[in-house]
C-alpha positions in Angstrom: -0.1 -0.2 0.2 1.2 3.5 -1.4 0.6 6.7 1.1 1.2 8.7 -2.0 -0.6 6.7 -5.0 -3.8 8.3 -6.4 -6.3 6.4 -4.6 -4.6 6.8 -1.0 -7.2 7.4 1.5 -9.9 5.2 -0.5 -10.6 1.7 1.9 -11.7 -1.1 0.2 -13.0 -4.3 1.3 -12.1 -7.3 -0.2 -14.6 -10.5 -0.1 -12.9 -11.8 -3.1 -11.0 -14.9 -3.9 -9.3 -17.1 -6.9 -8.3 -14.6 -9.3 -10.5 -11.8 -10.9 -11.6 -9.9 -7.4 -7.9 -10.7 -5.6 -6.2 -9.3 -9.0 -8.4 -6.3 -9.3 -8.0 -5.2 -5.7 -4.3 -6.0 -5.7 -3.8 -3.0 -8.7 -5.9 -0.4 -6.4 -3.6 -1.6 -3.4 -0.6 -0.8 -6.0 -2.2 2.6 -6.7 -2.1 3.4 -3.0 -5.7 2.2 -1.6 -5.8 0.7 1.6 -7.1 -2.5 0.9 -8.6 -5.2 3.6 -9.0 -8.6 2.6 -11.1 -10.9 4.5 -10.6 -14.6 4.6 -12.5 -17.2 6.0 -11.5 -18.4 9.6 -9.0 -21.1 10.1 -8.3 -22.2 6.0 -7.9 -18.8 5.2 -8.3 -18.0 1.7 -8.1 -21.5 -0.7 -5.0 -20.1 -2.7 -2.7 -20.0 0.3 -2.3 -23.7 -0.5 -2.3 -23.2 -4.3 1.7 -24.8 -4.8 4.8 -25.0 -5.2 6.3 -22.6 -5.0 5.7 -21.7 -1.3 6.9 -19.1 0.2 6.9 -19.0 4.5 4.1 -21.4 4.4 1.9 -19.6 1.8 1.9 -20.2 -2.2 3.7 -17.7 -4.1 0.3 -17.3 -6.2 -1.3 -16.3 -3.3 1.5 -13.6 -2.0 1.6 -12.5 -5.9 -1.9 -11.2 -6.0 -2.8 -10.4 -2.2 0.2 -7.8 -2.0 -0.2 -4.3 -0.8 -3.3 -5.9 1.5 -4.1 -6.4 5.2 -6.1 -8.9 5.9 -8.5 -10.4 8.5 -10.6 -13.5 9.2 -14.2 -13.4 9.9 -16.5 -16.0 10.6 -19.8 -15.0 8.7 -21.3 -18.2 9.4 -22.1 -17.5 12.9 -24.6 -14.4 14.1 -21.5 -12.4 15.7 -19.5 -12.3 12.3 -22.9 -11.1 10.4 -22.9 -8.3 12.7 -19.6 -7.3 12.9 -18.9 -3.7 11.6 -17.4 -5.1 8.4 -21.0 -6.7 7.6 -23.2 -4.6 9.0 -24.5 -2.0 6.7 -26.1 0.1 9.7 -23.1 -0.1 11.8 -21.1 3.9 11.9 -19.4 4.3 8.8 -16.4 5.0 11.7 -15.7 1.7 12.4 -15.2 0.4 9.2 -15.6 3.1 6.2 -14.8 1.2 3.2 -15.3 3.3 0.4 -15.3 0.2 -2.2 -16.4 -3.4 -1.7 -15.7 -6.4 -4.1 -18.1 -9.4 -3.0 -17.3 -12.6 -4.9 -20.9 -14.0 -6.9 -21.9 -17.4 -6.8 -23.1 -18.5 -10.0 -26.9 -18.6 -10.4 -28.1 -22.1 -10.9 
């Protein structure tokens, strides 16, 4: 994350996984946005295990498309995770003021 890029001061909530979303939010981080990646607890993003090659236990692929991001885990399957400042649209913006949110959509069958 660059403090002086054209997107400095913009916060991005990244709920994506695999390729397209993480690549997009990586580019926003490269331009200075504060990108916060939300991962499921225990396992994290699936691509952490996509290797070899690995570096310090994480797949190099994961490290590449998730550079310039901070990350946190959130279990949205339990009530506490559903009402966190990250997921609660009614929460005051000062708790988690995301300017842009990216979310992976499941295909409609």
